[in-house]
Each structure stands twice: as structure tokens, then as C-alpha cells.
N, C-alpha and C positions, 0 to 999 in steps of 0.2 A: 452431601451424597453423591456419588456419578450415577445423574441420570443413566448413562447410558447403562451400567454394572449394577448398582445399585449399593453399590461400595461407597465409604465413602473418600470423599475427594483428599487426596494426600496433599499436606502441605510442607513443603520444603523448612526447615529449620535449620538451613546453615548458613544463612545470610544472604541467599540465594536473590529470596526476594528484594531482598532490600537494594540492592546490587541492581536486579534488574526494573524497581521503580527509579531509580534514580536516572537509570538510562533511558528509559524509556519518557522522562520530562525534558530531561535533555533534548530528547529527542522532538516532544513536543514545544518544544520552546527554538526549536532549528528551525521549524517549520516557519513558524510564526517570523523569527528572525533573517530569514532568507524571504519571505515576501508569499510563500507558499500558501499562506491562510490568512485568513482577516479576522480580528477577534475571537474567539472563541471557535471558529468555525473550523471543519477536521478535525481527526482523529487518530489517536495511536496507540497500538496494542504490541505486546508482547508474551509469549507462553513461557510458561515454567512449571513444566509437570504436565499435574493438570491443569494447572493454573491460569486464565487470561489474564494479565495487566491491563486493566484500558481507562481511559481519561473520563473522566467524568463528563457529565451533559452542563456548559454553560459556565464552566468555573476556570477562568483565564488560568492560561498555566504558567505564569508568574505567582499566583497564590499558591501553588500544588507546592504542599511538604511533603516529607516522609511520614508525617501521621496521615497522610491521606491517602496513603494505597486503598486502591481501588480491587479488587477480584473478583474474577467467577467463572464457576465452571465450564464445561463446554457443550453445556444445555441452556444456560443465560443465567445459570440461580447464583446470586452473590455468595460470597462464602468469606469475601473480606471487605470492611470497610464498609460505610455507612453511606459514603453518597451515589447519586443516582450517575448507572455508568451511561455514556454516550447514546444519543439515540441512533446512530447508525452502528450499534453490537450487534443486530443479527446478521448484515455482511460480512464483521471482521467474522463472528463466529463462524460462517458462510465458508471461509477459506479455511478457518484452518483443521474444520469439518473434510473440506476435499483434499488439502492439500498437505506437504511437511512442510510448512510456513510455521517458524520462528517468531517471525514477529509481521505487523501489517501498519501500512500508512495510507492513511484517505486525506487528500486536496481536496484546495478550493483552487488553485494555481489559475492563474489566470490563460495563461496563451493555453496551455491545454481544456480548458471550460471554452476558451471560444474556438477551439477546437473539435469540441468535442461537440458542436451544433454546427457541425459544416458537413461530415464526411462519417462517412461507418464504417471508416480504418485510415489509419494514421497512414498515409504512403509513403514507403522506404526512401527516404529521403537521405539518410546518411546510415553508414554500417553498425553505427553505436543500436539503428534498431534491436541487432541479432541481441542487443546485451538484457531485453524483456525477453526472449523466446521465438520474435517474429513482427511483422508490422502489428502495430498496436490497434485492437481492434476497439465498435465503442459500444460500449451497451447499452441497451436500449433504456430510453427512459421511465422511473416508475419513482413514485412518493419517498421520500429519502425515509428509511427506519423501516421502511417494509419487507416482509420478508418476497415478493416480487421483483424492489431493487436487487436481492441476494441471488434470485435465480436469476435474472439477467446478468447480474457481474459474473458469475461461475460461467454464463456460456462465454460468456466474452474472453475469460481467463483459460480456454481450455487452452496446454499447450504455452502458456505464456507466465511471468511472473508480474504481468502490467496493464493494465487494459483504462479505461478513458468511460466517465458513466455521464450517456449523455444531458446536457444540459447541468451540468454537475457538479465535476472535478476529475479526480484519479484516486485507484486502487491498483498501488503497490507492494510485496512481499519479498518474504527475503529469509535467512535460514535466520538473520540476526536487525537487529534492529538499522545498524549501521548499513548492511545493504537493502534493506527497504527503504529504507531513505537514499543512498542513493539510488539506487534502480527511478524511485522521484524525481527525482534532480535529474535526471537521464532525459527521463518523459518529457519534461517541462523545457527543459533544451530544444529536443526534440520537435516539437510543437511551436516553439517561438523559430527554432530554425526556417519548419515549414509555411508559417504564415508571413515573418519576413521574405520566403524566396518566392510567393507565392504572391506579396505587392505589387512584385514589379511589370506595371504596364505591358505587355504583347510579347510576354514569355512565359514559359511552362519551365517548371523544375523538372529536372531529369532526375530520373529516381531508378533505384536499382534491381536489377532482375531475383527472377529465383535462385540461378546459378550463381549470381555475387553473393547475391546473401548465406548462398551452402558455405560458398568457401570462407567469409567472415565465420561462421556458426564452427568451420574448423579449425580457423585462426586463433579463437577465441578461447577452444579448448586447453589450450596452449600458454592461451597470457598469463601476464606478472612472475611474479617467483618463483620457482620451480625446486622441492627442497631438491637436495644431493643426498645420493647413500656415501 
């Protein structure tokens, strides 16, 4: 049942869930391969209609198979599978309820996590800051898996598609798993760049002004391959 409407949760029957689960597992494995998580830390989710597919708690990604498909409704009630969802399920669901996200990626990327202990906002050291909507904020620390952490995250995500979690890691979202993952990778790169620049004694990194960032935002609107009539 859908906890918001009292109606039965709609389960797609056209293979969409199978494809989405395969993409989710591939993305989760990629976070490990690319060094954004260690062991079973971090988690990934994707929305398919009324169902959120999510990685389970404490299961290595390389052991996940098609029969491990795990899905919940937007209230967190399990509607598919038997495994226990990630402890960060409240964080994922908060993003889906508050935004139009189609996928969410949470990591413990080392450079991003280091930055989360140093500042309340990642300085705009590169124009790719605008790929995340603007200077990336750091959500105030709260215990993992708690509603308080989810609330703090949403404040940091206001008008952004990614944020840092203080002394914890990263959260990004997108319309697709690929987009959410790419934003995670960009955020880790930005944090690595800032830490590298600040490590040079006697020098303070130059950052971009609000006007410069606005110009980047305008430019990004036409970035990539455009369809021609």
C-alpha cells in the first residue's frame, strides 16, 4: 500500500525493475571501483514509478544478484525483496519526497569527507561548481540513519543537486543514475582540487565571484549536444 494515498503501490511489470536493479548494482560497484567508498559503506538508490530500489545493508556490492532486488515505497515500507535496506534509507527517501530526483548516490569519498570537516561551504574554486547548482554546502553533523541527518541534508541541498555531510560524506541526486554518479564524481574532484590548492604554503586559492558563477550557469544551459530540428 502507498502510505500517502492508501492505494496499492504500483509495481511495473515490463522489465523496468530488472533493468533498473542491474543499473543500480553497476553504479554501486562503480563507487567502490573508483574509490568513493570502502567495503559496504555508501549506498545507491533509483526510483521506478512508486518504488525506490535501494542497496541493502551490509552486503558487498559484488555479491548482489538479480534475485536480491530490494524495493520500498516512498514511506519506506518494503514492497520487494527480503534483504534489509541500507540504514541511510531515510536520507534517500527525503530526497525523493523533496525533489524530482530519479536517483540518489551517497558515498564516503575521502577528499569530500575531509573538506566536510574543514568548512561550512566548499569555496567555488572551479566553474564546475555550477554543475551542482552553486557553491556546495555542508550539512550539519547528525548521527547516520536518523531523521535529523535527513533534515540537515535537505537544508544543504536547497537549490543544489549535491551536498557534503559533515564528518560523513557526500549526497548527490539526478534524473538518472549516471547523472547522480557523475555529480558525485565532480564533487569529489572539486574537493580534491581545493585541498590541493590550499596545501601550498603562503598562497590562498582564488575563487570565482557570484557574477562569474552566473555567467557559467548561463553558459551551461547550452552545454552538450543540442538537438537540431
